[in-house]
Every structure is written in C-alpha cells, then in structure tokens.
C-alpha positions as CSV (number, residue, x, y, z in Angstrom):
1,M,-9.2,16.8,-23.3
2,D,-11.4,15.1,-20.6
3,R,-10.8,17.6,-17.8
4,Q,-13.0,15.7,-15.3
5,R,-10.8,12.5,-15.7
6,A,-7.6,14.5,-15.8
7,S,-8.6,16.4,-12.5
8,R,-8.8,13.0,-10.7
9,C,-5.2,12.2,-11.7
10,R,-1.9,13.1,-10.0
11,V,1.6,13.2,-11.5
12,E,4.2,11.6,-9.2
13,P,7.9,11.8,-10.1
14,G,10.1,9.2,-8.4
15,S,7.3,6.9,-7.0
16,G,7.6,3.2,-7.1
17,V,5.5,0.7,-9.2
18,Y,4.9,-2.6,-7.5
19,R,3.7,-5.6,-9.5
20,D,1.6,-7.1,-6.6
21,P,-0.8,-5.3,-4.3
22,D,0.9,-6.4,-1.1
23,R,4.2,-4.8,-2.2
24,S,6.1,-7.9,-1.2
25,R,8.1,-8.3,-4.5
26,A,10.3,-6.3,-6.8
27,F,9.4,-2.9,-8.1
28,Y,10.7,-0.3,-10.5
29,V,10.8,3.5,-10.1
30,P,9.9,5.2,-13.4
31,D,10.9,8.8,-14.1
32,L,7.2,9.7,-13.8
33,L,3.9,8.0,-13.2
34,V,0.3,9.1,-13.2
35,R,-2.1,7.8,-10.6
36,C,-5.9,8.3,-11.0
37,G,-8.8,8.0,-8.7
38,A,-10.3,9.6,-5.6
39,Q,-8.1,7.8,-3.1
40,A,-4.3,8.3,-2.7
41,G,-3.7,4.6,-3.3
42,D,-5.7,4.3,-6.5
43,G,-4.3,2.9,-9.6
44,I,-1.3,3.8,-11.6
45,V,-2.5,4.2,-15.2
46,L,0.6,5.7,-16.9
47,V,4.3,5.3,-16.5
48,A,7.0,7.3,-18.3
49,E,10.7,6.7,-18.7
50,I,13.2,9.1,-20.2
51,L,15.7,7.1,-22.2
52,S,19.4,7.8,-21.8
53,P,22.5,6.5,-23.6
54,T,23.1,4.2,-20.7
55,N,19.8,2.4,-21.0
56,T,20.3,-1.0,-22.6
57,A,17.7,-2.8,-24.8
58,S,17.5,-5.7,-22.3
59,E,16.9,-3.2,-19.4
60,M,14.0,-1.5,-21.2
61,N,12.5,-4.9,-22.3
62,R,12.5,-6.0,-18.6
63,K,10.8,-2.7,-17.5
64,R,8.3,-3.0,-20.3
65,A,7.4,-6.6,-19.4
66,F,7.2,-5.6,-15.7
67,Y,4.9,-2.6,-16.3
68,K,2.7,-4.7,-18.6
69,E,2.0,-7.1,-15.7
70,V,0.6,-4.3,-13.6
71,A,-3.2,-4.6,-14.2
72,A,-4.0,-0.9,-13.9
73,I,-1.4,0.5,-16.2
74,R,-2.9,1.6,-19.6
75,D,0.0,3.5,-21.1
76,I,3.8,3.1,-21.1
77,L,5.8,6.1,-22.4
78,E,9.5,6.1,-23.4
79,F,10.8,9.6,-24.2
80,E,13.9,10.2,-26.3
81,Q,16.5,12.6,-25.1
82,D,18.0,13.7,-28.4
83,E,14.8,14.3,-30.4
84,A,11.2,15.3,-29.8
85,A,9.9,11.7,-30.0
86,C,8.5,8.9,-27.8
87,T,7.3,5.4,-28.0
88,L,3.8,4.9,-26.6
89,L,2.6,1.4,-25.6
90,R,-1.2,1.3,-25.1
91,H,-3.0,-1.5,-23.4
92,R,-6.1,-2.3,-25.5
93,G,-8.1,-5.3,-24.4
94,D,-5.7,-8.3,-24.3
95,V,-3.0,-6.7,-26.4
96,W,-0.4,-3.9,-26.2
97,V,-0.2,-1.6,-29.2
98,E,3.1,0.2,-29.9
99,E,3.0,3.7,-31.5
100,R,5.9,6.1,-32.2
101,V,5.0,9.8,-31.9
102,A,7.7,12.1,-33.3
103,G,8.2,15.7,-34.2
104,T,7.4,19.0,-32.6
105,E,4.1,19.1,-34.5
106,A,3.0,15.7,-33.2
107,L,0.2,15.3,-30.7
108,L,0.6,12.8,-27.9
109,R,-2.9,11.4,-27.2
110,L,-3.1,9.8,-23.7
111,D,-6.6,8.2,-23.5
112,S,-5.7,6.8,-20.0
113,I,-5.8,10.2,-18.5
114,G,-8.0,12.0,-21.1
115,V,-5.3,14.4,-22.2
116,D,-3.7,15.4,-25.6
117,I,-0.3,17.0,-25.3
118,P,1.7,18.5,-28.2
119,L,5.3,17.1,-28.1
120,A,6.4,20.7,-28.6
121,D,5.0,21.5,-25.1
122,I,6.8,18.5,-23.6
123,Y,10.2,19.4,-25.2
124,H,9.8,23.2,-24.8
125,G,13.1,24.7,-23.6
126,I,15.1,21.6,-24.2
127,G,17.9,22.0,-26.7
128,L,17.7,19.3,-29.2
129,G,20.1,18.5,-32.1
130,R,21.0,21.6,-34.0
131,E,19.5,23.9,-31.4
132,E,22.2,22.9,-29.0
133,E,24.8,23.7,-31.6
134,G,23.4,27.2,-32.0
135,A,21.9,26.7,-35.4
C-alpha cells in the first residue's frame, strides 16, 4: 500500500461526477468516489457503483461511457450485491482494461489510490448467499 498517496485521497459518498470542468452539462452520482490531491477540488480518480437488480445493462453502459470520458478517472468499480465480486475497469494509457475480482480470498488492487483491499474486508458483515439462509 502506498500510504503517502492514499493519505492525499478522500472518499466521498454521494458526490457528483461532471464530465466537463465548468459543470455546465450532465453528471452522474456514483455510490462512492475517491478524490485525490492537496486541494478540495482535485481530481476524481476512482468511482464505484453498487449494482442492484434494478440496474439495466444499458444504464450501466451509459455510466461506464460517461466515467471513461472524465480525464482524471483511473478506475471504475462495479460491486455485486449477491456475491463477493466486482468488475474493475482500469484506465491504462489509451485503453480501458476490464478485470473481474471475485471471492472472499481475492485482493482488489487499486493502483489509482495505492491501496490493496481484500474483498473479505469490503463484504465483511454482509450476508451473502447461504449465509443469509443461515447455512
């Protein structure tokens, strides 16, 4: 973990993401975003969405396309609700690389903020699958 980089970052639930700097056009409000830098208005480097049964594929495709147009965003996360899993889209050069991270033993590596997080920590205390059924 890069503690120096992570210490310059702030987690913001419910903050908006604008595509253009003057904030004159459309925006989305992800479930969570991470903003890094010394100033309060510095760049959003990571956005996270928690998927729900009401999310449609077209809605998520629109959000992905929108977030990809924001120059500062390096990582887009989409977390599953019914299993310890997420899709991570990483901005690498001119391309976006998609990676699925799954299982409570998996490690989610977030280079954009210099942090590695076990999925078990993210999903701790959340009843999933058979746990909810008391198994």
